[in-house]
N, C-alpha and C positions, 0 to 999 in steps of 0.2 A: 563768166560763170557758165553760160550756155555752151560756149566753145569748148571749155574744159570738159563738161559733161559729155559733149558729143565726141570728143577725142577718145575718152576712156570707153565709151560705148562701142565705138568703131574698133578699138583695140581688142576688147573682149570678143566682139563678133569675129574679128580676124583670127584670133586664137581658136575659137570654136570651129571655124571652117577648116583651118589647117590641121587641127588635131584629128587623129584617127581613133581616139578613145571614145568609148560609149559608157556613160554614167547613168545609172538608174537606181531609183529607190522604189521598192515595191512592198506590198503587204503579203505576208506568208501566214495563212491561217494554221490553226492547230491540226495535226494529222494530215498535213498537206505537203506536197513536193512540187517545186517550180523549176523547170528546165529552160535553158536558153541555148540557141544554136547560132554558130557563126562559121561562115565559109572562109577558110584561110589558106593561102598558098603555102607551098613548101619553103623551108628555110627562112621563115618569118619569126621574129622574136615577139612573143606574146606574154602579156602580164595581166593577171587577174588579182585584184585587190578587193576585199569585201569586209564588211563590218555590220554587226547586228546593232541597230539603233535603239529599238525598244522591244520589250516583251520578255517575260519569264526571267531566266538567268542570262539573257543576252547571248545565247549560244545557238548554233545551227550546224547541221551536217552538210558538208560540201564535197562534191565529186566532179572531176573533169575526165571526160572520155574522148579518146581519139577517133578518127574516121572509121576504124575497124573495130571499135569497141574496147580498145586497150585502155585500162585505167591509168591515167597520168598523174592524178592527184586525188587523194581521199583523206579527209579529216572528219572527225566526229566531235560534236559539241564544242566548236571553236567560236570564240567571240569575235575575233578578227584575224586576218592572215593575208599574206600576199605570196603569190606563186608565179614564177617566171620560167618559161621554157621556150625552146626553139622547135618549130614544127619540122618533122622529118618527111612529111608527105602532104599533098594538097587534099583537102576534103572538109567535111563539116565537123567541127568540134563542138561538143556538148558539155555544158557545165550546169550542174543542178544544185539547188539548195533545198534541203529537206528538214521539215519540222515534224516528221512522223512520230518521233519519240515523245512529243509533248501532247497531252490530252486536253489542255485548256488554255495554254499560253499562245496568244496571237502576237506575231512578231513583225517588225519592220526591218528590212534588210537593204543595205546599200552596197553596190558593187561598181567597180571601175574596170572595164575591159579595154585593153589597148593592144592592137595588133600592128606590128611594124614600127619602124622609126618615123618620127614626125618629120614632115618635109621642112627643109630650111626656109627661113623667111625670104632669103634671096637665092633663087634657084641656080643662078649662074655665079654663085659666090666662089666656086672653085675654078672658074674660067677667066678670072680677072687677070689681065696682063699687069696691072699695077695694084697697089694696096687699096683697100676700101677707103672711101671718102669718110670724112667725119660724120656726115649725115647717115651713111650706111652703117657705120659702127654704132652710132647712137640708136638706130632702129633695132639692130640686133640685140644690143644691151637691154633696151626697153622690152623687147619681145621675151627675152629670157627672164627678166625680172617679173614680167606679168605672169608668166607660167608658174613661177614660184609663188606669187601672190594668190593665184587661183587655187593652187594646191593647198596652201595654208588656209584659205577661206573655206574650202570644202571640208577639211578636217576640223576646223573650229566650229563650223555649222553643225557637223555631226556630233561633236562633243557638247555643244550648247543644247541641241535637241535631246540628247540622252540625259543631260543634267536637268533640263526643264521637265521631262517626263518623270524623272525620279522625284523632283521637288513637288510636282502636282500629285503624284501618288502618295508621298509622305504627308502632304497637306490634307488630302482626303482621309487618310487614316487618323490624323490628329483630330479632324473634325468629328469623325465617328466616335473616337475615344472621348472627346469632350462632351458630346451628346449623351453617351452612355454614363459618364460620371455625373452629369447634371441630373439625369433620371434617377440614378442611385441616391444622390444627395436629397432629391425631392422626396423619394420614398422613405428614406431614413428619417427625414425631418417630420413627415406626417406620422411615422411610427412613434417617434419620441413625444410628439404632442399628445397622441392618444394615451401613451403610457403615463405621462405626467398628469393628464386629466384624471386618469383612473386613480391616482394616489390621493387626490384632493376631493374626490366625489364621496359625499356622505351616504352611507348605506343605512337606510331607516329600517329598524327591526319591524317585522310583521307581527301584529298581535291577534290572537285568535279569540273568538267569542266563547264564554263559559255557559 
């Protein structure tokens, strides 16, 4: 059991080291804008994937600018999206997430930024004079399968977090509604008791002295 756990831990660590992707989940307050910067070489394939996890209507404004201020991508009030492009020059690329259109909704945003192709598991795989051994083939197969598993885990965790936040919000509203109904029922009951008592209360006539 310990060996199996150690194997999977090392495999996940190996994927994290080899991958050039940057994943981040951050808080985006209302009326706020958060920008990130990445220095990328020319001719590199870049992918940005983002998703609003919690807050408001689950939407955000996104913009990607090139090294000289050219707008490469711009979307408003998107819940999630993915954009892939190839850089035409070396420089610092900026991508920003804006919640300036919201006056009270605090949001949580997740993004995955990947620049360049992932390095192969076996760097000299193309220089083999013979075919790969069964061990090498198994390692490559496991490596590719683990990448798919990690990607599925990330998306399912985001979906689970969004569902949990919605459930908690709905549970809170149901609790407030239940408390309000209980107060209304209590007030109505007291009112009914007072009205019923007034029906059975004898009014004694007042007699004046002659």
